TORZA-979179 format. One record per residue: residue number from 1; y negated, z negated, x of N, C-alpha, C, O in turn. Coordinates in steps of 0.2 Angstrom, whole numbers, plus 2048, in hexadecimal, padded with zeros to 3 digits. Atoms other than C-alpha are relative to their C-alpha. Layout:
+-----+------+------+------+-------+-------+-------+------+------+------+------+------+------+
:   k : n_py : n_pz : n_px : ca_py : ca_pz : ca_px : c_py : c_pz : c_px : o_py : o_pz : o_px :
+-----+------+------+------+-------+-------+-------+------+------+------+------+------+------+
: NUM :    Y :    Z :    X :     Y :     Z :     X :    Y :    Z :    X :    Y :    Z :    X :
...
+-----+------+------+------+-------+-------+-------+------+------+------+------+------+------+
//
This chain:
+-----+------+------+------+-------+-------+-------+------+------+------+------+------+------+
:   k : n_py : n_pz : n_px : ca_py : ca_pz : ca_px : c_py : c_pz : c_px : o_py : o_pz : o_px :
+-----+------+------+------+-------+-------+-------+------+------+------+------+------+------+
:   1 :  800 :  807 :  802 :   CE2 :   7FB :   AE9 :  7FD :  7FF :  7F8 :  7F9 :  803 :  7F7 :
:   2 :  802 :  801 :  806 :   CE0 :   7F5 :   AD7 :  7FC :  7FA :  7FF :  7FE :  7F5 :  802 :
:   3 :  804 :  806 :  801 :   CD3 :   7E9 :   AD0 :  7FF :  800 :  7F9 :  7FD :  805 :  7F6 :
:   4 :  801 :  800 :  807 :   CD1 :   7E3 :   ABE :  7FA :  7FC :  7FF :  7F9 :  7F6 :  802 :
:   5 :  806 :  803 :  802 :   CC0 :   7DE :   AB8 :  7FF :  800 :  7F8 :  7FF :  806 :  7F5 :
:   6 :  7FF :  801 :  807 :   CC0 :   7D8 :   AA6 :  806 :  804 :  7FD :  80B :  802 :  7FF :
:   7 :  7FA :  7FC :  802 :   CCB :   7E5 :   A9D :  800 :  807 :  804 :  804 :  80B :  801 :
:   8 :  800 :  7F9 :  7FD :   CC7 :   7F4 :   AA9 :  804 :  7FF :  807 :  803 :  7FA :  80B :
:   9 :  7FD :  7FF :  7FA :   CD3 :   7F8 :   AB7 :  7FD :  805 :  805 :  7FC :  80B :  802 :
:  10 :  803 :  7FB :  7FC :   CCB :   800 :   AC6 :  805 :  801 :  806 :  809 :  7FD :  808 :
:  11 :  7FD :  7FE :  7FA :   CD3 :   809 :   AD5 :  7FB :  800 :  806 :  7F6 :  803 :  805 :
:  12 :  804 :  801 :  7FB :   CCB :   804 :   AE5 :  802 :  805 :  806 :  808 :  805 :  808 :
:  13 :  7FF :  7FB :  7FA :   CCA :   812 :   AF3 :  7FB :  7FF :  805 :  7F5 :  7FF :  803 :
:  14 :  805 :  801 :  7FB :   CC2 :   80E :   B03 :  800 :  806 :  804 :  805 :  808 :  807 :
:  15 :  800 :  7F9 :  7FD :   CBC :   81E :   B0B :  7FB :  801 :  805 :  7F6 :  7FC :  805 :
:  16 :  805 :  7FF :  7FB :   CB2 :   825 :   B19 :  7FC :  806 :  7FD :  7FF :  80C :  7FE :
:  17 :  804 :  7FB :  803 :   CA4 :   82F :   B11 :  7FC :  804 :  806 :  7FB :  80A :  805 :
:  18 :  803 :  7FD :  7FA :   C9C :   833 :   B22 :  803 :  7FD :  806 :  807 :  7F8 :  805 :
:  19 :  7FE :  803 :  7FA :   C9F :   82F :   B34 :  7FE :  7F9 :  801 :  801 :  7F5 :  805 :
:  20 :  803 :  807 :  7FF :   C96 :   81E :   B32 :  801 :  7FD :  7F9 :  7FD :  7F8 :  7F8 :
:  21 :  800 :  803 :  806 :   C9B :   819 :   B20 :  807 :  7FF :  7FD :  80A :  804 :  7FB :
:  22 :  7FA :  802 :  804 :   CAA :   810 :   B19 :  7FE :  7FD :  7F9 :  7FA :  7F8 :  7F9 :
:  23 :  803 :  801 :  807 :   CA6 :   80F :   B06 :  806 :  7FE :  7FB :  80B :  802 :  7FB :
:  24 :  7FB :  801 :  806 :   CB1 :   807 :   AF8 :  7FE :  804 :  7FA :  7F8 :  804 :  7F8 :
:  25 :  802 :  7FC :  806 :   CB2 :   813 :   AEA :  804 :  7FD :  7FA :  80A :  7FC :  7FB :
:  26 :  7FC :  802 :  806 :   CB7 :   80C :   AD9 :  801 :  805 :  7FB :  7FC :  809 :  7F9 :
:  27 :  7FF :  7FA :  804 :   CBF :   818 :   ACD :  803 :  7FD :  7FA :  808 :  7FA :  7FA :
:  28 :  7FC :  802 :  806 :   CC3 :   814 :   ABB :  802 :  807 :  7FC :  801 :  80C :  7FF :
:  29 :  7FE :  7FA :  803 :   CC9 :   821 :   AAE :  7FA :  804 :  7FD :  7FB :  80A :  7FB :
:  30 :  806 :  7FC :  802 :   CB7 :   827 :   AAA :  7FC :  803 :  806 :  7FB :  809 :  805 :
:  31 :  804 :  7FD :  7FB :   CAE :   829 :   ABA :  801 :  7FC :  807 :  804 :  7F7 :  807 :
:  32 :  800 :  803 :  7FA :   CAD :   825 :   ACC :  7F9 :  7FC :  801 :  7F4 :  7FE :  7FF :
:  33 :  806 :  804 :  7FF :   CA1 :   817 :   AD1 :  800 :  7FE :  808 :  805 :  7FB :  80A :
:  34 :  800 :  801 :  7F9 :   C9C :   816 :   AE3 :  7FB :  7FA :  802 :  7F6 :  7F9 :  800 :
:  35 :  804 :  806 :  7FE :   C96 :   805 :   AEB :  800 :  800 :  807 :  804 :  801 :  80B :
:  36 :  801 :  800 :  7F9 :   C8E :   805 :   AFC :  7FF :  7FA :  803 :  7FD :  7FA :  809 :
:  37 :  801 :  806 :  7FC :   C8C :   7F3 :   B00 :  805 :  7FE :  805 :  803 :  7FB :  80A :
:  38 :  7FB :  801 :  7FA :   C9C :   7F2 :   B0A :  7FF :  804 :  806 :  7FF :  802 :  80B :
:  39 :  802 :  7FB :  7FB :   C97 :   801 :   B14 :  7FA :  7FD :  804 :  7FA :  7FD :  80A :
:  40 :  806 :  803 :  7FC :   C86 :   7F8 :   B18 :  802 :  7FA :  804 :  800 :  7F9 :  809 :
:  41 :  7FD :  805 :  7FC :   C90 :   7E9 :   B1D :  803 :  802 :  807 :  802 :  7FF :  80C :
:  42 :  7FC :  7FE :  7FA :   C9B :   7F2 :   B2A :  7FB :  804 :  804 :  7FB :  803 :  80A :
:  43 :  804 :  7FB :  7FB :   C8E :   7FF :   B31 :  7FA :  7FD :  802 :  7F6 :  800 :  806 :
:  44 :  806 :  803 :  7FD :   C80 :   7F2 :   B35 :  801 :  801 :  808 :  7FC :  802 :  80B :
:  45 :  7FF :  7FF :  7F9 :   C88 :   7F2 :   B46 :  807 :  800 :  802 :  80B :  7FE :  7FE :
:  46 :  7F9 :  800 :  7FF :   C98 :   7F5 :   B4F :  802 :  7F9 :  803 :  7FE :  7F5 :  805 :
:  47 :  7FE :  807 :  7FE :   CA2 :   7E5 :   B52 :  800 :  7FE :  807 :  802 :  803 :  80C :
:  48 :  800 :  802 :  7F9 :   CA0 :   7DB :   B62 :  7FD :  804 :  805 :  800 :  805 :  80A :
:  49 :  804 :  7FB :  7FB :   C94 :   7E7 :   B6A :  804 :  806 :  802 :  803 :  808 :  808 :
:  50 :  7FD :  7FA :  7FE :   CA0 :   7F5 :   B6A :  7FB :  806 :  800 :  7F7 :  806 :  7FB :
:  51 :  805 :  7FB :  800 :   C96 :   804 :   B6F :  803 :  807 :  800 :  7FF :  80C :  801 :
:  52 :  7FD :  7F9 :  801 :   CA2 :   813 :   B6C :  804 :  800 :  7FA :  805 :  7FB :  7F6 :
:  53 :  7FC :  7FF :  806 :   CAC :   81A :   B5E :  7FB :  800 :  7FA :  7F5 :  800 :  7FA :
:  54 :  804 :  7FF :  807 :   CA7 :   81B :   B4B :  804 :  7FB :  7FC :  809 :  7F9 :  7FD :
:  55 :  7FD :  804 :  805 :   CAA :   810 :   B3C :  803 :  805 :  7FB :  800 :  806 :  7F5 :
:  56 :  7FD :  7FB :  804 :   CB6 :   81C :   B34 :  807 :  7FD :  7FE :  80A :  7F8 :  801 :
:  57 :  7F9 :  801 :  801 :   CC8 :   81C :   B2D :  802 :  7F9 :  7FE :  806 :  7F6 :  801 :
:  58 :  7FF :  806 :  803 :   CC8 :   80D :   B22 :  807 :  800 :  7FD :  809 :  804 :  7FA :
:  59 :  7F9 :  801 :  804 :   CD9 :   806 :   B1C :  800 :  7F8 :  7FE :  7FE :  7F4 :  801 :
:  60 :  7FF :  806 :  803 :   CDC :   7F7 :   B11 :  807 :  7FE :  800 :  80B :  802 :  7FE :
:  61 :  7FA :  803 :  801 :   CEB :   7EC :   B12 :  800 :  7FA :  7FD :  7FC :  7F5 :  7FE :
:  62 :  7FF :  807 :  804 :   CF1 :   7DE :   B06 :  806 :  7FD :  804 :  80B :  7FF :  804 :
:  63 :  7FA :  804 :  7FC :   CFB :   7D1 :   B10 :  804 :  7FD :  7FA :  802 :  7F9 :  7F6 :
:  64 :  7FB :  803 :  805 :   D0A :   7CD :   B05 :  801 :  7F8 :  801 :  803 :  7F5 :  7FC :
:  65 :  7FF :  807 :  7FF :   D0B :   7BC :   B0D :  7FB :  7FB :  7FD :  7FC :  7F6 :  7FB :
:  66 :  805 :  804 :  802 :   CFA :   7B6 :   B09 :  7FC :  802 :  7FA :  7F8 :  7FF :  7F6 :
:  67 :  804 :  7FD :  805 :   CF3 :   7C2 :   AFC :  7F9 :  802 :  802 :  7F6 :  805 :  7FE :
:  68 :  806 :  7FE :  7FD :   CE4 :   7C5 :   B07 :  800 :  807 :  801 :  805 :  80A :  803 :
:  69 :  801 :  7F9 :  7FE :   CDD :   7D6 :   B09 :  7FC :  801 :  806 :  7F7 :  7FD :  807 :
:  70 :  804 :  7FF :  7FA :   CD7 :   7DD :   B1A :  7FE :  807 :  800 :  801 :  80C :  7FE :
:  71 :  803 :  7F9 :  7FF :   CCC :   7EC :   B1E :  801 :  801 :  808 :  7FE :  7FE :  80C :
:  72 :  800 :  7FE :  7F9 :   CD0 :   7F5 :   B2E :  7FC :  807 :  801 :  7FC :  80B :  7FC :
:  73 :  804 :  7FA :  7FF :   CC5 :   803 :   B36 :  7FF :  801 :  807 :  800 :  7FC :  80B :
:  74 :  803 :  7FF :  7F9 :   CBF :   80B :   B46 :  803 :  807 :  803 :  808 :  809 :  801 :
:  75 :  7FE :  7FA :  7FD :   CC0 :   81A :   B51 :  7FE :  7FE :  808 :  7F8 :  7FD :  809 :
:  76 :  800 :  802 :  7F9 :   CC3 :   816 :   B64 :  801 :  7F8 :  800 :  801 :  7F6 :  806 :
:  77 :  7FE :  807 :  800 :   CC5 :   804 :   B5F :  802 :  7FE :  7F8 :  801 :  802 :  7F4 :
:  78 :  7FE :  802 :  806 :   CCD :   7FB :   B50 :  7FD :  7F9 :  7FE :  7FE :  7F4 :  802 :
:  79 :  803 :  806 :  803 :   CC4 :   7ED :   B46 :  804 :  7FE :  7FA :  806 :  802 :  7F6 :
:  80 :  7FD :  802 :  806 :   CCB :   7E2 :   B38 :  7FB :  7FB :  7FD :  7F9 :  7F6 :  801 :
:  81 :  803 :  805 :  804 :   CC2 :   7D7 :   B2B :  804 :  7FF :  7FA :  807 :  803 :  7F7 :
:  82 :  7FD :  802 :  807 :   CC8 :   7CD :   B1C :  7FB :  802 :  7FB :  7F5 :  801 :  7FB :
:  83 :  804 :  7FF :  806 :   CC2 :   7D4 :   B0C :  7FF :  7FA :  7FB :  803 :  7F6 :  7FB :
:  84 :  801 :  806 :  805 :   CBA :   7C8 :   AFF :  804 :  801 :  7FA :  808 :  806 :  7FA :
:  85 :  7FB :  800 :  805 :   CC4 :   7C4 :   AF0 :  7FE :  806 :  7FB :  802 :  809 :  7F8 :
:  86 :  802 :  7FB :  804 :   CBA :   7D1 :   AE6 :  801 :  807 :  803 :  801 :  80C :  800 :
:  87 :  7FE :  7FA :  7FC :   CBF :   7DE :   AF3 :  7FA :  805 :  801 :  7FC :  80B :  803 :
:  88 :  805 :  7FC :  800 :   CAE :   7E5 :   AF3 :  7FB :  7FE :  806 :  7F6 :  801 :  807 :
:  89 :  804 :  802 :  7FB :   CA7 :   7DB :   B01 :  804 :  7FD :  806 :  80A :  7FD :  805 :
:  90 :  7FC :  802 :  7FB :   CAD :   7D4 :   B12 :  7FE :  7F9 :  803 :  7F8 :  7F8 :  802 :
:  91 :  801 :  806 :  7FD :   CAE :   7C4 :   B1B :  7FE :  801 :  807 :  802 :  802 :  80B :
:  92 :  802 :  7FE :  7FA :   CA3 :   7C7 :   B2A :  803 :  7FB :  806 :  803 :  7FD :  80C :
:  93 :  7FE :  805 :  7FB :   CA9 :   7B7 :   B33 :  808 :  802 :  802 :  80A :  7FF :  807 :
:  94 :  7F9 :  7FE :  7FE :   CBB :   7BF :   B33 :  801 :  806 :  804 :  807 :  807 :  806 :
:  95 :  800 :  7FA :  7FC :   CB7 :   7CE :   B3D :  804 :  7FF :  807 :  803 :  7FA :  80A :
:  96 :  7FC :  801 :  7FA :   CC3 :   7D1 :   B4C :  802 :  807 :  802 :  804 :  80C :  7FE :
:  97 :  7FE :  7FA :  7FD :   CC6 :   7E0 :   B57 :  807 :  7FF :  803 :  809 :  7FB :  807 :
:  98 :  7F9 :  800 :  7FF :   CD8 :   7E4 :   B59 :  803 :  806 :  803 :  809 :  808 :  802 :
:  99 :  7FE :  7FA :  7FD :   CD9 :   7F4 :   B63 :  806 :  800 :  803 :  807 :  7FC :  808 :
: 100 :  7FA :  802 :  7FD :   CEB :   7F6 :   B67 :  801 :  802 :  808 :  804 :  7FF :  80C :
: 101 :  800 :  7FE :  7F9 :   CE9 :   800 :   B78 :  7FB :  805 :  801 :  7F7 :  807 :  7FD :
: 102 :  805 :  7FB :  7FE :   CDE :   80C :   B81 :  801 :  807 :  7FE :  7FC :  80B :  7FD :
: 103 :  7FF :  7FA :  802 :   CE6 :   81B :   B7A :  7FE :  801 :  7F8 :  7FE :  806 :  7F5 :
: 104 :  802 :  800 :  807 :   CE1 :   816 :   B68 :  7FA :  804 :  7FE :  7F5 :  804 :  802 :
: 105 :  805 :  7FB :  802 :   CD7 :   823 :   B5F :  7FD :  7FE :  7F9 :  7F7 :  7FC :  7F8 :
: 106 :  802 :  801 :  807 :   CD6 :   81F :   B4C :  806 :  800 :  7FB :  80B :  800 :  7FD :
: 107 :  7FB :  7FF :  805 :   CDF :   81F :   B3C :  805 :  7FA :  7FF :  80B :  7FB :  7FE :
: 108 :  7FC :  806 :  801 :   CE5 :   80D :   B3B :  804 :  7FF :  7F9 :  801 :  800 :  7F4 :
: 109 :  7FC :  802 :  806 :   CF3 :   809 :   B2E :  804 :  7FA :  801 :  808 :  7FA :  806 :
: 110 :  7FC :  806 :  7FF :   CFB :   7F9 :   B2B :  805 :  7FF :  7FA :  803 :  801 :  7F4 :
: 111 :  7FB :  802 :  805 :   D0B :   7F4 :   B21 :  804 :  7FA :  802 :  805 :  7F9 :  808 :
: 112 :  7FC :  806 :  7FF :   D17 :   7E5 :   B20 :  807 :  802 :  7FE :  808 :  804 :  7F8 :
: 113 :  7F9 :  7FF :  801 :   D2A :   7E6 :   B21 :  804 :  7FB :  804 :  803 :  7FA :  80A :
: 114 :  7FB :  805 :  7FD :   D37 :   7D8 :   B24 :  7FC :  7FB :  805 :  7FE :  7FA :  80A :
: 115 :  804 :  805 :  7FC :   D2A :   7CB :   B2A :  7FC :  803 :  806 :  7FA :  7FF :  80A :
: 116 :  804 :  7FD :  7FA :   D21 :   7D7 :   B36 :  7FB :  805 :  7FD :  7FC :  808 :  7F9 :
: 117 :  806 :  7FC :  801 :   D10 :   7DF :   B35 :  801 :  806 :  805 :  801 :  805 :  80B :
: 118 :  800 :  7FA :  7FC :   D11 :   7F1 :   B3B :  7F9 :  803 :  800 :  7F6 :  804 :  7FA :
: 119 :  807 :  7FC :  800 :   D01 :   7FA :   B41 :  802 :  807 :  803 :  805 :  807 :  808 :
: 120 :  7FF :  7F9 :  7FE :   D01 :   80D :   B43 :  7F9 :  802 :  801 :  7F4 :  801 :  7FE :
: 121 :  806 :  7FD :  7FF :   CF3 :   817 :   B4A :  801 :  807 :  804 :  806 :  808 :  806 :
: 122 :  800 :  7F9 :  7FE :   CEE :   828 :   B50 :  7FE :  800 :  808 :  7F9 :  7FC :  809 :
: 123 :  802 :  7FF :  7F9 :   CEC :   82D :   B62 :  7FE :  807 :  802 :  801 :  80C :  7FE :
: 124 :  803 :  7FA :  7FF :   CE3 :   83C :   B69 :  7FB :  802 :  7FB :  7F8 :  7FE :  7F8 :
: 125 :  805 :  7FE :  805 :   CD7 :   846 :   B5F :  803 :  804 :  7FA :  808 :  807 :  7FB :
: 126 :  7FE :  7FE :  806 :   CD9 :   84B :   B4D :  801 :  808 :  800 :  805 :  80B :  7FC :
: 127 :  800 :  7F8 :  7FF :   CD6 :   85E :   B52 :  805 :  802 :  805 :  806 :  808 :  806 :
: 128 :  7FC :  7FF :  7FA :   CE3 :   85D :   B60 :  807 :  801 :  7FD :  809 :  7FD :  7F9 :
: 129 :  7F9 :  7FF :  802 :   CF5 :   864 :   B5E :  804 :  7FA :  802 :  80A :  7F9 :  800 :
: 130 :  7FC :  806 :  7FE :   CFA :   854 :   B67 :  7FE :  7F9 :  7FD :  800 :  7F4 :  7FF :
: 131 :  801 :  806 :  805 :   CF3 :   848 :   B5A :  806 :  7FD :  7FE :  80B :  801 :  7FC :
: 132 :  7F9 :  803 :  802 :   D01 :   83B :   B57 :  7FF :  7F9 :  7FE :  7F9 :  7F6 :  7FE :
: 133 :  801 :  807 :  803 :   D05 :   82A :   B50 :  805 :  7FC :  805 :  80A :  7FD :  807 :
: 134 :  7FD :  805 :  7FC :   D0A :   81B :   B5A :  800 :  7F9 :  7FC :  7FD :  7F9 :  7F7 :
: 135 :  800 :  806 :  804 :   D0E :   809 :   B54 :  801 :  7FA :  804 :  802 :  7FA :  80A :
: 136 :  7FF :  806 :  7FD :   D0E :   7F7 :   B58 :  802 :  7FB :  7FB :  801 :  7FD :  7F5 :
: 137 :  7FE :  805 :  805 :   D13 :   7E7 :   B4F :  7FC :  7F9 :  802 :  7FA :  7F8 :  807 :
: 138 :  803 :  807 :  800 :   D0C :   7D5 :   B4C :  803 :  7FB :  7FB :  807 :  7FE :  7F6 :
: 139 :  7FE :  805 :  805 :   D10 :   7C5 :   B43 :  7FA :  7FE :  7FC :  7FB :  7FA :  7F8 :
: 140 :  806 :  802 :  804 :   CFF :   7C5 :   B3C :  7FC :  807 :  7FE :  7FD :  80C :  802 :
: 141 :  804 :  7F9 :  802 :   CF4 :   7D3 :   B32 :  7FA :  801 :  805 :  7F7 :  806 :  804 :
: 142 :  806 :  7FF :  7FC :   CE6 :   7D0 :   B3F :  802 :  800 :  808 :  7FE :  7FE :  80C :
: 143 :  7FD :  800 :  7F9 :   CF1 :   7D1 :   B4F :  801 :  7FA :  803 :  800 :  7F4 :  800 :
: 144 :  801 :  7FB :  7FB :   CF3 :   7CF :   B5D :  806 :  805 :  7FF :  80C :  803 :  7FD :
: 145 :  7FB :  7FA :  801 :   CFD :   7E0 :   B5E :  805 :  800 :  806 :  802 :  801 :  80B :
: 146 :  7FB :  7FF :  7FB :   D0D :   7E1 :   B68 :  802 :  807 :  800 :  804 :  80A :  7FB :
: 147 :  7FE :  7F9 :  800 :   D10 :   7F3 :   B6E :  806 :  801 :  804 :  807 :  7FF :  80A :
: 148 :  7FA :  7FF :  7FD :   D22 :   7F7 :   B72 :  800 :  806 :  805 :  7FC :  80B :  804 :
: 149 :  7FF :  7FA :  7FC :   D27 :   804 :   B7F :  802 :  805 :  7FC :  805 :  804 :  7F7 :
: 150 :  7FD :  7FA :  804 :   D2A :   815 :   B78 :  7FE :  7FF :  7F9 :  802 :  800 :  7F4 :
: 151 :  802 :  801 :  807 :   D1F :   812 :   B69 :  7FD :  806 :  7FC :  7FA :  805 :  7F7 :
: 152 :  801 :  7FA :  804 :   D1C :   824 :   B64 :  804 :  801 :  7FB :  80A :  802 :  7FC :
: 153 :  7FB :  7FF :  806 :   D23 :   827 :   B53 :  7FF :  806 :  7FC :  803 :  808 :  7F8 :
: 154 :  801 :  7FA :  804 :   D1B :   837 :   B4D :  7FC :  805 :  805 :  7F7 :  803 :  807 :
: 155 :  804 :  7FC :  7FB :   D16 :   846 :   B58 :  802 :  807 :  7FE :  806 :  809 :  7FA :
: 156 :  7FF :  7F9 :  801 :   D16 :   859 :   B58 :  807 :  802 :  801 :  80B :  7FF :  805 :
: 157 :  7F9 :  7FD :  7FF :   D25 :   864 :   B56 :  7FE :  808 :  800 :  7FF :  80B :  7FB :
: 158 :  802 :  7F9 :  800 :   D20 :   876 :   B5C :  805 :  804 :  7FD :  804 :  80A :  7FA :
: 159 :  7FB :  7FC :  803 :   D31 :   87D :   B57 :  7FF :  801 :  7F9 :  802 :  806 :  7F6 :
: 160 :  801 :  800 :  807 :   D2D :   879 :   B45 :  7F9 :  801 :  7FE :  7F8 :  801 :  7F8 :
: 161 :  807 :  7FF :  802 :   D1B :   87D :   B46 :  7FC :  7FA :  7FE :  7F7 :  7FB :  7FA :
: 162 :  804 :  806 :  802 :   D15 :   86B :   B44 :  7FC :  7FD :  806 :  7FF :  7FC :  80B :
: 163 :  805 :  802 :  7FB :   D06 :   866 :   B4E :  7FB :  7FB :  7FD :  7FA :  7FB :  7F7 :
: 164 :  805 :  804 :  802 :   CF9 :   858 :   B4D :  802 :  7FB :  7FB :  7FF :  7FA :  7F6 :
: 165 :  7FD :  805 :  805 :   D04 :   84B :   B44 :  7FD :  7F9 :  800 :  800 :  7F4 :  802 :
: 166 :  803 :  806 :  7FF :   CF8 :   83D :   B43 :  7FD :  7FD :  7F9 :  7FF :  800 :  7F4 :
: 167 :  803 :  802 :  806 :   CEE :   833 :   B36 :  805 :  7FF :  7FA :  805 :  802 :  7F6 :
: 168 :  7FB :  801 :  805 :   CFC :   82B :   B2C :  7FF :  7FB :  7FB :  7FB :  7F7 :  7FC :
: 169 :  7FF :  805 :  804 :   D01 :   820 :   B1F :  808 :  7FF :  7FE :  80B :  803 :  800 :
: 170 :  7F9 :  801 :  801 :   D12 :   818 :   B1A :  801 :  7FE :  7F9 :  7FD :  7FA :  7F6 :
: 171 :  7FE :  801 :  807 :   D19 :   818 :   B08 :  807 :  7FC :  800 :  80C :  7FE :  803 :
: 172 :  7F9 :  804 :  800 :   D26 :   80A :   B05 :  802 :  801 :  7F9 :  7FF :  800 :  7F4 :
: 173 :  7FD :  7FF :  807 :   D32 :   80D :   AF7 :  801 :  7F9 :  7FD :  804 :  7F5 :  800 :
: 174 :  7FF :  807 :  803 :   D31 :   7FE :   AEB :  807 :  7FF :  7FF :  80B :  803 :  7FC :
: 175 :  7F9 :  802 :  801 :   D41 :   7F4 :   AEA :  805 :  802 :  805 :  80B :  801 :  805 :
: 176 :  7FC :  7FD :  7FB :   D48 :   7FD :   AF9 :  7FD :  7FF :  807 :  7F7 :  7FE :  808 :
: 177 :  803 :  801 :  7F9 :   D47 :   7FB :   B0C :  800 :  807 :  803 :  804 :  809 :  807 :
: 178 :  800 :  7F9 :  7FE :   D42 :   80D :   B0E :  7F8 :  802 :  800 :  7F5 :  800 :  7FC :
: 179 :  807 :  7FE :  7FF :   D31 :   814 :   B15 :  800 :  807 :  801 :  804 :  80A :  804 :
: 180 :  801 :  7F9 :  7FE :   D2A :   825 :   B16 :  7F9 :  800 :  803 :  7F4 :  7FD :  801 :
: 181 :  806 :  7FF :  7FC :   D1C :   82A :   B22 :  7FD :  807 :  7FD :  800 :  80C :  7FD :
: 182 :  803 :  7F9 :  802 :   D0F :   837 :   B1C :  7FA :  800 :  805 :  7F7 :  7FB :  808 :
: 183 :  805 :  7FE :  7FA :   D02 :   83F :   B28 :  7FD :  806 :  7FF :  800 :  80A :  7FB :
: 184 :  803 :  7FA :  800 :   CF7 :   84D :   B2A :  802 :  804 :  806 :  804 :  801 :  80B :
: 185 :  7FF :  7FC :  7FA :   CFA :   85B :   B36 :  7FC :  806 :  800 :  7F8 :  808 :  7FB :
: 186 :  804 :  7FA :  800 :   CF1 :   86B :   B3C :  804 :  806 :  802 :  80A :  805 :  804 :
: 187 :  7FD :  7F9 :  7FE :   CF5 :   87D :   B3F :  7FC :  802 :  806 :  7F6 :  804 :  805 :
: 188 :  804 :  7FF :  7FB :   CEF :   880 :   B50 :  7FD :  808 :  800 :  801 :  80C :  7FE :
: 189 :  802 :  7FA :  800 :   CE4 :   88F :   B53 :  803 :  804 :  806 :  802 :  801 :  80C :
: 190 :  7FD :  7FC :  7FA :   CED :   89C :   B5E :  7FB :  806 :  801 :  7FA :  80A :  7FD :
: 191 :  805 :  7FB :  7FF :   CE1 :   8A7 :   B67 :  804 :  807 :  800 :  80A :  808 :  802 :
: 192 :  7FD :  7F9 :  800 :   CE4 :   8BA :   B65 :  7FD :  804 :  807 :  7F8 :  802 :  809 :
: 193 :  802 :  7FC :  7FA :   CE3 :   8C6 :   B74 :  7FD :  806 :  7FE :  7FC :  80A :  803 :
+-----+------+------+------+-------+-------+-------+------+------+------+------+------+------+
//
């Protein structure tokens, strides 16, 4: 995300520095500046008395219909909050838990295409060869999420040596109706005899 303050353009990166820390990092051409107040807002408590998971895997989505920015995060659950206009604070009144299903693990990613909001997430454990990506859709960036049958879109392919295909993002080609999915994968440890 880009933000202009006076004549300086910053790139905003929301990252997980520890298992309990979603921090906005501002980078200009000279140095990185880390601001921790957003992390403090999020990690004060888990939303709505959720007692499992972690506050990790933050993702920011700009709604092209309204221009508002939303922050998604969670492990074992997904929460969403609207970012303030400065994109460095959150509107605590807007928090909503939108966990898609019981198999949801982490790595929420949102994009918008042809009047539909697409929600992608990882299932299983990041260290598992079965880590994979599923999706759902909505008419709103804050859900509710409709999950179609057969919603698995990215999974391992042992014949090609591809395992653990989770934690993704989607790149949309500007000016074209063309998308690419990027993801991480693992090389499984094969025991020796």
